[in-house]
C-alpha positions in Angstrom: 0.5 0.4 -0.5 1.2 3.5 -0.7 0.4 6.6 2.0 -1.8 8.0 -0.2 -4.0 5.0 0.8 -3.7 5.9 4.2 -4.3 9.4 4.1 -8.2 10.5 5.0 -8.9 12.8 3.1 -10.6 16.5 4.6 -14.1 17.1 5.4 -16.2 19.3 3.1 -18.1 20.9 5.4 -22.4 22.0 3.9 -23.5 24.7 5.7 -26.6 24.3 4.2 -29.9 22.3 6.1 -32.8 20.9 5.1 -35.1 23.9 6.2 -32.3 26.6 4.9 -32.9 24.6 0.6 -36.7 24.4 1.8 -37.5 27.6 2.8 -35.4 29.4 -0.3 -37.1 27.5 -2.8 -40.1 28.7 -1.1 -39.7 32.5 -1.5 -38.2 31.7 -5.7 -41.7 29.9 -6.2 -43.4 33.2 -4.0 -42.1 35.2 -5.9 -42.2 33.8 -9.1 -46.5 33.7 -8.8 -46.0 37.0 -7.7 -44.4 38.4 -10.6 -47.4 36.0 -12.6 -50.2 37.6 -10.3 -48.9 40.8 -11.3 -48.5 39.8 -15.0 -52.1 38.9 -15.5 -53.4 42.1 -13.4 -51.4 44.1 -16.2 -53.0 42.5 -18.8 -56.4 42.0 -17.8 -57.5 44.8 -14.9 -57.0 48.5 -16.1 -56.7 50.1 -13.2 -53.8 48.1 -12.7 -53.0 48.6 -16.7 -53.0 52.2 -15.7 -51.3 52.5 -12.2 -48.3 50.8 -13.5 -48.4 52.1 -17.4 -49.3 55.1 -16.8 -51.6 55.1 -20.3 -55.5 53.8 -20.2 -55.7 49.6 -21.7 
Protein backbone atom coordinates (compact mmCIF):
# COMPACT_ATOMS: atom_id res chain seq x y z
CA UNK A 1 0.00 0.00 0.00
CA UNK A 2 1.10 3.53 -0.65
CA UNK A 3 0.77 6.51 1.68
CA UNK A 4 -2.03 7.91 -0.47
CA UNK A 5 -4.34 5.04 0.48
CA UNK A 6 -4.08 5.68 4.22
CA UNK A 7 -4.31 9.49 4.33
CA UNK A 8 -7.81 10.70 5.22
CA UNK A 9 -9.52 13.05 2.85
CA UNK A 10 -10.43 16.45 4.30
CA UNK A 11 -14.04 16.86 5.41
CA UNK A 12 -16.16 18.96 3.06
CA UNK A 13 -18.60 20.93 5.19
CA UNK A 14 -22.07 21.81 3.99
CA UNK A 15 -23.40 24.80 5.88
CA UNK A 16 -26.88 24.68 4.37
CA UNK A 17 -29.61 22.78 6.16
CA UNK A 18 -32.70 21.14 4.76
CA UNK A 19 -34.80 23.89 6.38
CA UNK A 20 -32.78 26.64 4.68
CA UNK A 21 -33.23 24.95 1.31
CA UNK A 22 -36.98 24.69 1.91
CA UNK A 23 -37.23 28.38 2.86
CA UNK A 24 -35.16 29.50 -0.12
CA UNK A 25 -37.15 27.34 -2.52
CA UNK A 26 -40.41 28.65 -1.07
CA UNK A 27 -39.25 32.23 -1.53
CA UNK A 28 -38.31 31.57 -5.17
CA UNK A 29 -41.65 29.90 -5.92
CA UNK A 30 -43.55 32.65 -4.09
CA UNK A 31 -41.68 35.35 -6.02
CA UNK A 32 -42.44 33.67 -9.33
CA UNK A 33 -46.14 33.40 -8.44
CA UNK A 34 -46.17 37.07 -7.48
CA UNK A 35 -44.66 38.07 -10.85
CA UNK A 36 -47.22 35.94 -12.72
CA UNK A 37 -50.09 37.43 -10.70
CA UNK A 38 -48.94 41.01 -11.33
CA UNK A 39 -48.55 40.27 -15.05
CA UNK A 40 -52.03 38.78 -15.30
CA UNK A 41 -53.54 41.73 -13.45
CA UNK A 42 -51.57 44.12 -15.68
CA UNK A 43 -52.97 42.48 -18.82
CA UNK A 44 -56.60 42.11 -17.67
CA UNK A 45 -57.47 44.85 -15.14
CA UNK A 46 -57.53 48.36 -16.64
CA UNK A 47 -56.88 50.17 -13.34
CA UNK A 48 -53.79 48.05 -12.60
CA UNK A 49 -52.49 48.63 -16.13
CA UNK A 50 -52.98 52.36 -15.76
CA UNK A 51 -51.31 52.37 -12.33
CA UNK A 52 -48.20 50.55 -13.62
CA UNK A 53 -47.79 52.11 -17.06
CA UNK A 54 -49.55 55.45 -16.63
CA UNK A 55 -51.55 54.84 -19.82
CA UNK A 56 -55.08 53.51 -20.17
CA UNK A 57 -55.52 49.96 -21.44
